[in-house]
N, C-alpha and C positions, 0 to 999 in steps of 0.2 A: 460647607464642609471645610475643615481645616486642611492645611498643607499636608500634614501627616496622614490624614484620612484619605485625601486624594492620592497620595503616594501609595498607600496601602492598596487602593483599588487598582492603580496602574501596575504595581508589582504583582498583585494577584492575577491580573490578566496576562502578564508576561511570564508567569511561572510555567505555563505549558510550553514555552518556547526555549526552555533551558533544560539540559540534562543534569544540572547541578543546583537544584533549588535549596538543597541543604548545605551548600557551600558558597556563600555570598559575602561580598565586601561592601562596606558603607563608610563614607568619609563625611566628617562634620568639620566645618570651618572652625579653626581655633580662635577666631576673633570675636565670637559671640560674647556679649556681656555676661558676666558671672560664669563663663565656661572655663573653670579652673580644675583640671584633672590632675590629681596629685599622684596617680599611679603611672607605671611605665607604659602607657598606651603608645603604640607606634604612631609615627607621623609620616605624612606624605606631603611633599612640597612641589608646587608648580609655580610658574612665574606669578608673583604678586599675591599668592595665597598659600597658607599652610593648613593642613587638615589632620584631625585625629582619625586613625584607621581602625575600624571595627570589623570583626568577622562574625558571621552567624548564618542563620537561615532566612529565607524570605518571610517565613511566618513570624520571625522576630519583629518585623516592622509593625505588626498589629499591636505590640506591646512596647513600641519604641519609647513613648513618653515615659513610661514607668522605669525602663532600663536607664535612660539618660538622666532622668530626674534624680536617680540615686547618685549618679556621678556629679550632678550639678548642685546638689544640696537643695533640692526642691525648686530650682529655677525651671522656667518653661523649656521644654525640650525643643531644640530647633530640628527641622527636617534634615535628613542627610543631603549633602550637596552632590554626592555621587552614590550610585548603587549599581552593582553589577554582579553577575554570577561568575564563578571560577572558570567556566567554559567560555566566557566572553561572548555569549550568544547575543547580548544586548547591553546597553548602558543607559541609565537615566541620570541626567545632570541638571542641576539648577544652581546658579550663582546666588550669592547672598543679596545682590542688588536688583537684578531684574525680577519681574513678576511672572516669569514663565520658566518652564523646564524644557530641556531637549531630550529626545529619546531616539537612540540609534538602535534599530532592530530590523529584522526581515520585514518585507512589505506586508505579509499576512498579519504579523503582530501589530504593525502600525494601523492597518485597516480595521482591525478589531477594536483598537483603542479609539480611533476616530468615531466608530459606530457606537461606542459605549456611552449611554446617556448619563452616567454617573460622574464623568470627568469632562472637562472642557479641553478637547484636543483638536488641533488643526494640523494639516500637513505643512511642513516647513518647505519653503521655496527659497533657496539660497540667493535668488535674484531679487527678493523682496524683503523689506524691513519686517521684523517680527511684529505681531499684534501688540498694541499698547492699551492700557486702560482708557476707556472713553470718558 
């Protein structure tokens, strides 16, 4: 399953934990090769990274590739580095370098994701190193 497909499963599961599934934000790192957006897409900056900011619905992620490919002139669409609803009920993040994402949400949402057989999710323990490829 691709990163975008896994993200779709995760966001689909998280949809029930937000009151604003029709009002969500997505950030894509502006450093992806061939990622040259010529329109006035807003940007978000954090230390060491800049992102293009997109606004839409959670269901937009199911068609993310097509939407972003239109902007990228047929390049492969990278997954969003950040996704969150307007009510800030949760946030999904993944940096461009590591092979994992982090999800901040209520315990019930995390428990449901850990139990979901369609995604590889583990509970994060801040006192332990994150899992690495074997």
